[in-house]
Residue, then its C-alpha position, 0 to 999 in steps of 0.5 A: a703318187g703311183a696309187g692304183y686305187y685306195t682301200i677305205q675302212v669305216s669301223k665302230n671302233n678305232t681298232f677296226t675290229q668292228l667294220v661297217l664298211q670296207d671298199v675301194a676307190l679309184s681316186s682320193t674321194f669316196s662316197a659310201r654306197k650304203d647308209l652308215p649307222s645313224a647317230r654314231t661316232l665312226y672311225w675311218r682310215v685309208r691306204a693306197e694300193s698299187f702293183a708294188g703293194a699297199s702303203a701303211w694305213s693313214e692316221v685314224w680320223s673320226f666323225t659322227t653320223p647324222n640322226p635324221p627324221g624318217v623319209p616322208i611318203l607321198i600321198s597326193p597328187k598321185f603318181g601319173g595323175m591329173t590334178s583338178n586345178t593348177l593349185p593342187l593340194f600336196k599331201w605326204s605322211k608325217v615322219n618319225v623323229p628319232s629320240g634325242t632330236s627335234f623336228d624342224y621342217y619339211q622341204i617340198q620341191v616341185s619341178t618341170d624336170i626330174s633332176f630338180d635343177l630349177p624347181v618352180i616350188d622349193m618351200d620349207i614347211s615347219g611343224v611335224n604335223n604340217t603334212s600338206f601344202t597348196p601353192v599360192v601361185p598357180l602352176s602352168p596348165a596342161s603341164k607335167y610336174y615332178w614333186r618330192v619331200r624330205a624332212v629336216n631336224t633342228d641339227g640340220d640332219m636331212s632325211s633322204w628325199s621321198s620317191v619322186w612322183m609325176f603329175h599333170t595339171p589340167r588344160p584350161k577350160p574354154 
Protein backbone atom coordinates (compact mmCIF):
# COMPACT_ATOMS: atom_id res chain seq x y z
CA ALA A 1 0.00 0.00 0.00
CA GLY A 2 1.24 3.47 -0.82
CA ALA A 3 3.75 2.40 -3.46
CA GLY A 4 4.18 4.85 -6.33
CA TYR A 5 6.04 2.32 -8.45
CA TYR A 6 8.24 -0.76 -8.15
CA THR A 7 11.86 -1.34 -9.09
CA ILE A 8 12.68 -4.83 -10.35
CA GLN A 9 16.12 -6.31 -10.82
CA VAL A 10 17.06 -9.52 -12.67
CA SER A 11 20.59 -10.83 -12.34
CA LYS A 12 22.85 -13.70 -13.36
CA ASN A 13 23.76 -14.16 -9.69
CA ASN A 14 21.93 -13.93 -6.37
CA THR A 15 24.10 -11.06 -5.15
CA PHE A 16 22.89 -8.83 -8.02
CA THR A 17 26.35 -7.83 -9.18
CA GLN A 18 25.63 -9.09 -12.74
CA LEU A 19 22.36 -7.38 -13.66
CA VAL A 20 20.70 -8.30 -16.94
CA LEU A 21 17.69 -6.06 -16.30
CA GLN A 22 16.70 -3.21 -14.03
CA ASP A 23 13.38 -1.53 -14.72
CA VAL A 24 10.37 0.07 -13.07
CA ALA A 25 6.72 -0.98 -13.04
CA LEU A 26 3.68 1.07 -12.09
CA SER A 27 1.83 -1.98 -10.78
CA SER A 28 2.70 -5.29 -9.16
CA THR A 29 2.97 -7.05 -12.54
CA PHE A 30 5.84 -6.72 -15.00
CA SER A 31 6.79 -8.00 -18.45
CA ALA A 32 10.35 -7.59 -19.66
CA ARG A 33 10.73 -5.37 -22.71
CA LYS A 34 13.79 -7.23 -23.96
CA ASP A 35 14.73 -10.90 -24.26
CA LEU A 36 16.53 -12.40 -21.30
CA PRO A 37 19.46 -14.81 -21.83
CA SER A 38 18.31 -18.29 -22.95
CA ALA A 39 18.64 -21.47 -20.91
CA ARG A 40 19.90 -19.67 -17.84
CA THR A 41 19.01 -19.58 -14.15
CA LEU A 42 18.34 -15.96 -13.24
CA TYR A 43 17.51 -14.28 -9.94
CA TRP A 44 15.01 -11.51 -9.32
CA ARG A 45 13.90 -9.15 -6.60
CA VAL A 46 11.64 -6.12 -6.30
CA ARG A 47 11.09 -3.16 -4.01
CA ALA A 48 8.36 -0.55 -3.63
CA GLU A 49 9.20 3.10 -4.18
CA SER A 50 7.25 6.14 -2.98
CA PHE A 51 7.76 9.81 -2.15
CA ALA A 52 8.84 8.66 1.32
CA GLY A 53 11.62 6.43 -0.04
CA ALA A 54 12.16 2.82 -0.98
CA SER A 55 11.23 -0.36 0.86
CA ALA A 56 13.72 -3.11 1.55
CA TRP A 57 14.29 -5.53 -1.34
CA SER A 58 11.98 -8.53 -1.44
CA GLU A 59 13.34 -12.01 -0.92
CA VAL A 60 15.30 -13.30 -3.92
CA TRP A 61 13.60 -15.82 -6.20
CA SER A 62 15.05 -17.68 -9.15
CA PHE A 63 13.72 -18.95 -12.46
CA THR A 64 15.16 -20.63 -15.53
CA THR A 65 14.67 -19.04 -18.92
CA PRO A 66 13.58 -21.17 -21.88
CA ASN A 67 15.84 -22.33 -24.69
CA PRO A 68 13.54 -22.20 -27.72
CA PRO A 69 14.31 -23.04 -31.33
CA GLY A 70 15.07 -20.22 -33.74
CA VAL A 71 12.36 -18.12 -35.36
CA PRO A 72 11.13 -19.40 -38.75
CA ILE A 73 11.46 -17.11 -41.78
CA LEU A 74 8.48 -17.04 -44.11
CA ILE A 75 9.09 -17.90 -47.78
CA SER A 76 5.72 -18.18 -49.53
CA PRO A 77 3.08 -17.07 -50.19
CA LYS A 78 4.93 -13.77 -50.48
CA PHE A 79 3.89 -10.71 -48.51
CA GLY A 80 1.14 -8.91 -50.41
CA GLY A 81 1.03 -11.59 -53.11
CA MET A 82 -1.82 -13.40 -54.79
CA THR A 83 -1.93 -17.18 -54.54
CA SER A 84 -2.64 -19.22 -57.66
CA ASN A 85 -5.52 -21.08 -55.97
CA THR A 86 -7.38 -21.40 -52.66
CA LEU A 87 -5.15 -24.26 -51.48
CA PRO A 88 -1.83 -22.41 -51.29
CA LEU A 89 1.47 -24.02 -50.39
CA PHE A 90 2.88 -22.33 -47.27
CA LYS A 91 6.68 -22.52 -46.98
CA TRP A 92 9.12 -21.30 -44.32
CA SER A 93 12.76 -21.84 -43.36
CA LYS A 94 14.04 -24.70 -41.23
CA VAL A 95 14.99 -23.44 -37.76
CA ASN A 96 18.12 -24.00 -35.71
CA VAL A 97 17.56 -26.07 -32.59
CA PRO A 98 19.83 -25.22 -29.64
CA SER A 99 22.02 -28.01 -28.28
CA GLY A 100 20.51 -29.73 -25.29
CA THR A 101 16.99 -29.45 -26.72
CA SER A 102 14.95 -31.44 -29.22
CA PHE A 103 12.62 -30.09 -31.86
CA ASP A 104 8.91 -30.90 -31.48
CA TYR A 105 6.79 -29.04 -34.05
CA TYR A 106 6.06 -25.91 -36.06
CA GLN A 107 2.78 -24.11 -35.41
CA ILE A 108 1.24 -22.34 -38.41
CA GLN A 109 -1.66 -19.95 -38.12
CA VAL A 110 -3.68 -18.39 -40.95
CA SER A 111 -6.32 -15.77 -40.18
CA THR A 112 -8.53 -13.17 -41.81
CA ASP A 113 -7.55 -10.68 -39.10
CA ILE A 114 -4.06 -9.55 -38.19
CA SER A 115 -4.68 -10.18 -34.47
CA PHE A 116 -5.21 -13.95 -35.09
CA ASP A 117 -8.10 -13.96 -32.61
CA LEU A 118 -10.00 -16.57 -34.68
CA PRO A 119 -7.51 -18.32 -36.97
CA VAL A 120 -9.00 -20.30 -39.85
CA ILE A 121 -5.94 -22.57 -39.69
CA ASP A 122 -4.05 -23.44 -36.50
CA MET A 123 -1.96 -26.55 -37.17
CA ASP A 124 1.01 -28.25 -35.55
CA ILE A 125 3.48 -29.79 -38.01
CA SER A 126 6.03 -32.17 -36.52
CA GLY A 127 9.52 -32.69 -37.87
CA VAL A 128 12.16 -29.97 -38.12
CA ASN A 129 12.51 -30.63 -41.88
CA ASN A 130 8.74 -30.35 -42.54
CA THR A 131 8.77 -26.69 -43.56
CA SER A 132 5.69 -26.56 -45.74
CA PHE A 133 1.95 -27.00 -45.41
CA THR A 134 -1.01 -27.14 -47.78
CA PRO A 135 -4.48 -26.83 -46.28
CA VAL A 136 -6.99 -29.62 -46.88
CA VAL A 137 -9.99 -27.29 -46.85
CA PRO A 138 -9.84 -24.45 -49.41
CA LEU A 139 -9.56 -20.89 -48.22
CA SER A 140 -12.26 -18.45 -49.30
CA PRO A 141 -11.74 -16.97 -52.76
CA ALA A 142 -11.09 -13.25 -53.27
CA SER A 143 -10.05 -12.84 -49.62
CA LYS A 144 -7.22 -11.32 -47.64
CA TYR A 145 -5.35 -13.55 -45.18
CA TYR A 146 -2.49 -13.21 -42.71
CA TRP A 147 -0.10 -16.01 -41.76
CA ARG A 148 2.70 -16.73 -39.29
CA VAL A 149 4.75 -19.66 -37.96
CA ARG A 150 6.67 -20.44 -34.77
CA ALA A 151 8.77 -23.39 -33.60
CA VAL A 152 8.40 -25.40 -30.38
CA ASN A 153 10.83 -27.79 -28.67
CA THR A 154 9.97 -30.89 -26.63
CA ASP A 155 10.29 -28.84 -23.40
CA GLY A 156 7.42 -26.66 -24.63
CA ASP A 157 9.70 -23.66 -25.22
CA MET A 158 8.30 -21.63 -28.13
CA SER A 159 10.19 -19.34 -30.46
CA SER A 160 8.79 -15.92 -31.13
CA TRP A 161 6.29 -15.82 -33.97
CA SER A 162 7.72 -15.18 -37.39
CA SER A 163 6.89 -11.92 -39.07
CA VAL A 164 3.26 -11.74 -40.21
CA TRP A 165 2.68 -11.81 -43.96
CA MET A 166 -0.51 -10.90 -45.77
CA PHE A 167 -1.68 -12.49 -49.03
CA HIS A 168 -4.78 -12.64 -51.23
CA THR A 169 -6.61 -15.61 -52.71
CA PRO A 170 -7.80 -15.31 -56.33
CA ARG A 171 -11.32 -14.60 -57.48
CA PRO A 172 -13.24 -17.66 -58.65
CA LYS A 173 -12.93 -18.35 -62.35
CA PRO A 174 -16.15 -17.85 -64.33
